C-alpha positions as CSV (number, residue, x, y, z in Angstrom):
1,M,144.9,130.8,174.4
2,Q,143.1,130.0,171.5
3,N,145.7,126.7,171.3
4,I,144.7,125.6,174.4
5,A,141.3,125.4,174.1
6,L,141.7,123.2,171.3
7,Q,143.8,121.1,173.3
8,L,141.4,121.1,175.6
9,D,138.7,120.4,173.0
10,S,140.8,117.4,171.4
11,S,141.7,115.7,174.7
12,G,137.8,116.4,175.9
13,I,136.5,114.5,172.7
14,H,139.0,112.3,172.7
15,S,137.8,111.1,176.7
16,T,134.2,111.2,175.2
17,L,135.2,108.3,172.9
18,N,137.4,106.2,175.2
19,N,134.2,105.9,177.7
20,T,131.8,105.5,174.7
21,V,133.5,102.8,172.8
22,T,134.3,100.6,176.2
23,S,130.8,101.2,177.8
24,L,129.6,99.6,174.7
25,I,132.4,97.0,174.8
26,E,131.1,96.0,178.5
27,Q,127.4,96.3,177.5
28,I,128.0,93.9,174.1
29,T,129.6,91.2,176.1
30,P,128.6,91.6,180.0
31,E,129.6,88.0,181.0
32,L,132.5,87.6,177.8
33,P,135.9,89.0,178.3
34,H,137.0,91.4,175.0
35,T,139.9,88.9,174.4
36,S,137.4,86.2,173.6
37,F,137.4,85.1,169.9
38,V,133.4,85.1,169.9
39,T,133.5,89.0,170.4
40,D,136.4,89.1,167.4
41,L,134.4,87.0,164.9
42,A,131.2,89.1,166.1
43,F,133.3,92.6,164.7
44,I,134.6,90.7,162.0
45,M,130.7,89.3,160.7
46,I,129.4,92.7,161.6
47,I,131.8,95.3,160.4
48,G,132.6,93.3,157.4
49,A,128.8,92.7,156.1
50,V,128.8,96.9,156.9
51,V,131.6,97.7,155.0
52,T,131.3,95.4,151.8
53,L,127.8,96.0,151.3
54,A,129.0,99.6,151.3
55,F,131.5,98.3,148.5
56,F,129.0,96.5,146.6
57,K,126.8,99.9,146.2
58,I,129.4,101.6,144.6
59,K,130.4,98.3,142.4
60,Q,134.1,97.9,143.6
61,P,135.4,94.3,144.4
62,L,133.7,92.7,147.4
63,I,137.8,91.8,148.2
64,I,138.9,95.4,148.5
65,G,135.7,95.5,151.3
66,Y,137.1,92.4,152.8
67,L,140.9,94.3,152.9
68,F,139.2,97.9,154.1
69,A,136.8,95.6,156.9
70,G,140.0,94.0,158.4
71,M,142.1,97.7,158.0
72,L,139.4,99.5,160.3
73,I,139.0,96.9,163.2
74,G,142.5,95.5,163.5
75,P,144.7,95.9,166.2
76,L,147.2,97.6,164.1
77,S,144.1,100.4,162.9
78,P,146.1,103.9,164.0
79,F,142.2,104.8,164.3
80,W,141.4,102.4,167.7
81,A,144.8,102.9,168.8
82,W,143.2,106.6,168.9
83,V,140.0,105.7,170.4
84,L,140.4,103.1,173.1
85,P,142.3,104.0,175.9
86,E,145.0,102.5,177.2
87,G,144.9,99.8,179.5
88,G,141.7,98.5,177.3
89,P,141.1,95.9,175.2
90,S,145.1,94.8,173.6
91,T,146.7,91.8,171.8
92,D,149.1,90.0,173.2
93,G,151.6,91.7,171.8
94,G,150.4,95.1,173.9
95,V,148.3,96.8,171.7
96,V,145.7,98.1,172.0
97,G,143.0,97.6,169.2
98,I,139.1,96.1,168.7
99,L,140.1,92.5,167.7
100,S,142.6,90.3,169.7
101,D,143.2,86.9,168.9
102,I,144.7,87.3,166.3
103,S,146.5,83.4,166.4
104,A,142.8,82.3,165.9
105,L,142.4,84.5,163.1
106,N,145.0,83.0,161.5
107,L,143.3,79.6,162.0
108,F,140.5,80.2,160.6
109,A,141.9,82.3,157.6
110,E,143.9,79.1,156.8
111,I,140.6,76.8,156.4
112,G,139.4,79.9,154.4
113,V,142.3,79.3,152.0
114,I,141.7,75.4,151.9
115,L,138.0,75.5,151.2
116,L,138.4,78.6,148.5
117,L,141.2,76.5,146.7
118,F,138.8,73.2,147.2
119,V,135.8,74.6,145.5
120,I,137.6,76.1,142.7
121,G,139.2,73.2,141.8
122,I,135.7,71.3,141.3
123,E,135.7,73.8,138.3
124,F,138.3,71.8,137.1
125,P,137.9,68.1,135.9
126,Y,141.4,66.5,135.4
127,A,141.1,66.9,131.4
128,K,141.0,70.2,131.9
129,I,144.5,70.7,134.1
130,R,145.7,68.0,131.3
131,S,145.9,70.2,128.9
132,I,147.3,73.2,130.2
133,G,150.1,71.3,131.8
134,R,153.4,71.8,130.5
135,V,152.5,75.6,129.8
136,A,151.6,76.4,133.2
137,I,154.8,74.9,134.2
138,G,156.8,76.7,131.6
139,V,155.0,80.0,131.9
140,G,155.0,80.2,135.7
141,T,158.6,79.4,136.1
142,I,159.8,81.7,133.6
143,G,157.4,84.9,135.3
144,L,158.2,83.7,139.2
145,F,162.4,83.5,138.2
146,S,162.8,86.5,135.8
147,T,161.0,88.6,138.9
148,L,163.0,87.5,141.9
149,G,166.5,88.4,139.6
150,V,164.9,91.9,139.3
151,I,163.7,92.1,142.4
152,F,166.8,91.4,143.8
153,Y,168.9,93.4,141.9
154,T,166.6,96.2,142.3
155,A,166.5,95.6,146.6
156,S,170.1,95.6,146.1
157,M,170.1,99.2,144.6
158,L,167.9,100.0,146.9
159,G,170.3,99.9,150.1
160,M,169.2,96.8,151.3
161,Q,171.6,93.7,152.6
162,F,172.1,90.9,150.8
163,M,169.5,89.0,153.0
164,D,166.6,91.4,153.2
165,A,167.1,91.4,149.4
166,L,167.2,87.8,148.2
167,F,163.8,87.3,151.0
168,I,161.7,90.7,149.8
169,A,162.4,89.0,146.2
170,A,161.5,85.9,146.8
171,A,158.4,87.2,148.4
172,L,157.4,89.6,145.8
173,S,158.1,87.2,142.7
174,I,155.1,85.1,144.0
175,S,151.3,86.0,143.0
176,S,147.9,85.4,145.4
177,T,146.5,82.6,144.7
178,A,143.8,83.4,147.5
179,I,143.2,86.8,146.2
180,I,143.2,85.9,142.4
181,V,140.7,82.9,142.7
182,K,138.4,85.2,144.1
183,L,138.9,87.7,141.8
184,L,137.8,85.6,138.8
185,E,135.6,83.9,141.2
186,E,133.6,87.5,141.7
187,T,133.7,88.8,137.4
188,G,132.1,84.9,136.6
189,R,135.9,84.6,134.5
190,I,136.5,80.9,136.3
191,R,135.4,78.9,134.2
192,K,137.2,80.3,130.9
193,E,139.9,79.4,129.1
194,S,142.3,82.0,130.5
195,S,141.4,81.1,133.8
196,I,142.7,77.6,133.6
197,L,145.8,78.5,132.3
198,I,145.9,81.3,135.4
199,L,145.0,78.3,138.2
200,G,147.7,76.2,136.8
201,I,150.6,78.9,136.7
202,L,149.6,79.8,140.7
203,I,149.7,76.0,141.4
204,V,152.9,76.0,139.8
205,E,154.2,78.9,142.1
206,D,153.0,77.2,144.8
207,V,155.2,74.3,144.6
208,I,158.0,76.9,143.4
209,A,157.8,79.0,146.4
210,V,157.6,75.8,149.0
211,I,161.0,75.2,147.1
212,L,162.1,78.6,147.7
213,I,161.1,78.5,151.6
214,S,163.3,75.2,152.0
215,S,166.2,76.9,149.9
216,L,166.0,80.5,151.5
217,Q,166.3,78.4,155.2
218,S,168.7,76.2,153.7
219,I,170.6,79.7,152.7
220,A,170.1,81.4,156.4
221,L,171.3,78.3,158.2
222,V,174.3,77.3,156.7
223,G,175.0,79.9,153.2
224,T,174.5,77.1,149.9
225,V,171.1,76.2,148.7
226,S,170.6,72.7,149.6
227,I,170.1,70.4,146.2
228,E,169.1,67.5,148.0
229,S,166.1,69.5,149.6
230,I,164.9,71.2,146.4
231,I,165.2,67.6,144.5
232,A,163.1,66.0,147.7
233,V,159.8,68.6,147.4
234,V,159.6,68.5,143.4
235,A,159.9,64.9,143.8
236,V,157.5,64.5,146.3
237,A,155.2,67.4,144.0
238,V,155.4,65.3,141.3
239,I,154.3,61.9,143.3
240,L,151.5,63.4,145.1
241,I,150.1,64.8,141.5
242,V,150.5,61.7,139.7
243,G,149.3,59.9,142.4
244,T,146.4,62.1,142.4
245,F,145.5,61.7,138.6
246,T,146.0,58.0,138.3
247,V,144.7,56.3,141.5
248,G,142.5,59.0,142.8
249,T,140.6,59.8,139.7
250,R,139.7,55.5,140.1
251,V,138.6,55.7,143.6
252,I,137.7,58.8,145.2
253,P,135.2,59.9,142.5
254,L,133.4,56.5,142.9
255,L,133.4,56.6,147.2
256,I,131.8,60.1,146.5
257,D,129.6,58.8,144.2
258,R,128.2,55.8,146.4
259,V,127.6,58.4,149.5
260,A,125.5,60.7,147.3
261,A,123.7,57.0,146.4
262,A,122.4,57.8,149.4
263,E,120.8,61.1,148.9
264,H,121.4,62.4,152.0
265,R,122.9,65.7,152.6
266,E,124.6,66.0,155.3
267,I,126.5,63.1,154.7
268,L,127.3,64.2,151.5
269,L,128.9,67.5,152.9
270,L,130.7,65.9,155.7
271,S,131.9,63.4,153.1
272,V,133.7,66.3,150.6
273,L,134.5,68.3,153.0
274,G,136.5,65.1,154.1
275,V,137.9,64.4,151.1
276,C,139.2,68.5,151.0
277,F,140.7,68.2,154.7
278,G,142.1,65.3,154.0
279,Y,144.0,66.0,151.0
280,A,145.2,69.2,153.0
281,L,146.7,67.4,155.7
282,L,148.5,64.9,153.5
283,A,149.9,67.8,151.6
284,N,151.0,69.5,154.9
285,I,152.7,66.0,156.1
286,V,154.7,65.5,152.4
287,G,155.8,69.3,153.2
288,L,154.0,70.7,150.6
289,S,151.4,73.7,150.7
290,V,147.7,73.2,152.1
291,A,146.3,74.5,149.0
292,I,147.9,72.5,146.8
293,G,146.2,69.5,148.4
294,A,143.1,71.4,148.8
295,F,142.9,71.9,144.9
296,L,143.9,68.7,144.3
297,A,140.9,67.5,146.7
298,G,138.4,69.3,144.4
299,V,140.0,67.9,140.8
300,L,139.1,64.8,142.2
301,V,135.8,65.3,143.5
302,A,134.8,67.2,140.1
303,E,135.7,63.5,138.4
304,S,132.1,62.5,140.5
305,K,128.9,62.6,139.3
306,S,127.9,64.9,142.3
307,A,130.3,67.4,141.5
308,E,127.7,70.5,141.2
309,V,126.1,69.2,144.0
310,A,129.0,69.0,146.4
311,K,129.9,72.4,144.8
312,L,126.6,74.1,146.3
313,L,126.9,72.2,149.6
314,S,130.3,73.5,150.9
315,S,130.1,77.0,148.9
316,P,128.5,78.7,151.8
317,I,130.8,77.4,154.2
318,K,133.7,78.7,152.2
319,D,132.5,82.1,151.4
320,M,132.4,82.6,155.3
321,F,135.9,81.6,156.6
322,V,137.6,83.6,152.8
323,A,135.2,86.3,154.3
324,I,137.4,86.1,157.8
325,F,140.4,85.2,155.3
326,F,140.4,88.7,154.2
327,I,139.4,90.2,157.0
328,S,142.2,89.2,158.9
329,V,144.5,90.1,156.0
330,G,143.7,93.8,156.4
331,A,143.6,93.6,160.2
332,L,147.2,92.7,160.1
333,M,148.5,95.1,158.4
334,D,150.4,98.2,159.9
335,V,149.0,101.1,158.2
336,S,150.9,103.5,160.3
337,Q,154.5,102.3,159.0
338,L,153.4,103.2,155.8
339,E,154.9,106.8,155.9
340,N,158.2,105.1,157.2
341,Y,158.4,103.0,153.5
342,I,156.8,105.0,151.5
343,F,159.0,105.4,148.7
344,V,160.8,101.9,148.6
345,A,157.0,100.1,148.6
346,I,156.1,102.6,145.8
347,A,159.6,101.2,144.3
348,L,159.4,97.6,144.6
349,I,155.1,97.1,143.8
350,A,156.1,99.2,140.5
351,V,159.2,96.7,139.5
352,A,157.2,93.6,140.9
353,T,154.4,94.6,138.8
354,G,156.1,95.8,135.7
355,M,157.9,92.0,136.2
356,K,155.1,90.2,136.8
357,F,153.2,91.2,134.0
358,G,155.9,90.7,131.5
359,G,157.7,87.6,132.5
360,N,154.2,85.9,132.4
361,L,153.5,87.6,128.7
362,I,157.4,86.4,127.6
363,G,156.5,83.2,129.0
364,N,153.3,83.1,126.7
365,F,154.7,84.0,123.7
366,I,157.7,81.9,123.9
367,F,155.1,78.8,124.4
368,R,152.5,80.4,121.8
369,Q,149.2,81.0,123.7
370,K,146.7,83.6,122.1
371,R,147.7,87.1,122.2
372,G,144.6,88.0,123.5
373,K,145.5,84.8,126.4
374,A,148.6,85.6,126.9
375,L,147.5,88.9,128.3
376,R,144.5,88.0,130.5
377,S,146.9,85.7,131.8
378,A,149.1,89.2,132.6
379,F,147.5,91.5,133.8
380,T,145.8,88.9,136.2
381,L,149.0,87.9,137.4
382,A,150.8,91.0,137.5
383,A,149.9,92.7,140.9
384,P,148.4,90.6,144.1
385,R,151.2,89.2,146.5
386,G,149.5,88.0,149.4
387,E,149.9,84.6,151.6
388,F,152.8,83.4,150.5
389,S,154.9,86.7,150.3
390,I,154.0,87.3,154.0
391,V,155.1,83.5,154.8
392,I,158.0,84.1,153.6
393,V,159.5,87.0,154.9
394,K,158.0,85.8,159.0
395,V,160.4,83.0,158.1
396,G,163.6,85.1,157.4
397,V,162.3,87.5,160.7
398,D,161.9,84.6,163.0
399,M,165.3,83.3,162.0
400,G,166.7,86.7,162.7
401,V,168.4,86.6,159.7
402,V,166.5,89.8,158.0
403,S,165.6,93.2,159.2
404,S,162.1,93.3,161.2
405,F,161.0,96.5,159.0
406,L,160.9,93.7,156.2
407,F,157.4,92.6,157.7
408,P,155.3,95.9,158.0
409,L,157.0,96.2,154.2
410,I,155.7,93.4,152.7
411,G,152.2,94.0,154.1
412,I,152.3,97.4,153.1
413,I,152.9,95.8,149.5
414,S,150.2,93.2,150.0
415,I,147.6,95.3,150.6
416,V,148.4,98.3,148.0
417,T,148.5,95.4,145.4
418,A,145.5,94.0,146.3
419,F,143.8,97.1,145.8
420,L,145.4,97.3,141.9
421,S,144.3,94.1,141.1
422,P,140.9,94.4,140.5
423,F,141.6,97.9,138.4
424,L,144.5,96.1,136.5
425,M,141.7,93.9,135.3
426,K,139.8,96.3,134.5
427,A,142.6,98.1,132.6
428,G,143.0,94.5,130.7
429,D,139.4,94.1,129.7
430,K,139.3,97.6,127.7
431,I,142.7,96.3,126.1
432,I,142.6,93.0,125.1
433,P,139.4,93.2,122.4
434,A,141.2,95.8,120.3
435,V,144.0,93.1,120.5
436,E,142.3,89.9,119.9
437,K,140.5,91.9,116.7
438,K,144.1,92.9,115.1
439,E,145.0,89.4,116.0
440,N,141.9,88.2,114.1
441,V,142.2,89.9,111.3
């Protein structure tokens, strides 16, 4: 009798919550269907603001608040799947949730990444980039491929098939540019010398990521690596970068300064955003990452006399879209799958984080970087996996060459590593001063 009473109470609570939430949604948007992007954006902004304020009050990085907010309101959140009635608001895939237009969220999220890298690029004029070019290429390559090799071996030992192990290894060998840059910005470290090296390594990894995607597609289709496609991607990247630092630095900054001479902020904002998205489009057309194009656009703007004004004008827009990016990443994570892959995820996170730390540290020592600088870059790059990791696995799933469980697995790993990142950076802050003191003795 007691069990029956409990079941009745539970069903009554569930029914009451269903009716309350449905009524609330209908009252908020009487003339708008819940499937509209406007409604989704309203929920993102309101709940995102509340959650991130809470995280700010408890002195946690805002990026964790964004991810947590996304996990709360996403269509894959177990909470909303329980509260909302069946047949209520759902995604195109039929999953019940409070957010519905995921494709539109992804579009706005991509805009967030472009604007984030553009504003960060303004912090790094050409002279700074040139000073770390060779080191960034060497350290980035060593850290990435050493991590890829060890993760591939580990995944194989865990029982994964060849293609599953290859794709997950490639995905987990690349650090998340968006997450790391946001953390550096939040903690006020973006102008430090070690951050210049970190950003250089991230740009190198983004170029390698594009090559990896092309190579994995080739392996999946014909069973061999296309050397021609790898050479083509590297050649295009070199041409774009060299062209930016030779022709671009002589043309774009002068044009921006002429626009700034009109002393009209709206025209200047439109002009610098035109450079940003134009360069991102150019990079996309030639087969590179839009993030690379946006960063290079920022470097060009940094060469102008109006760089600081351009940064101040574009930062508020960037903040809005970056928030949408991280909340949408959290919203797409199927945390209900955690119990199915918990042990595999823990093993891969441990190996990926440890190898990324070790690989970058070894690369820094090979290129004779100071211990403090080497450790700071290793701690920062060790954990976060994100945008490229998800893209690589999605390519394999869409092609049908890897197991479908890899997508929720990489989602879980991305969320966990994003949460780990700020704590690793704080650990580095405690260890690095002691190491630097010994080095100077």
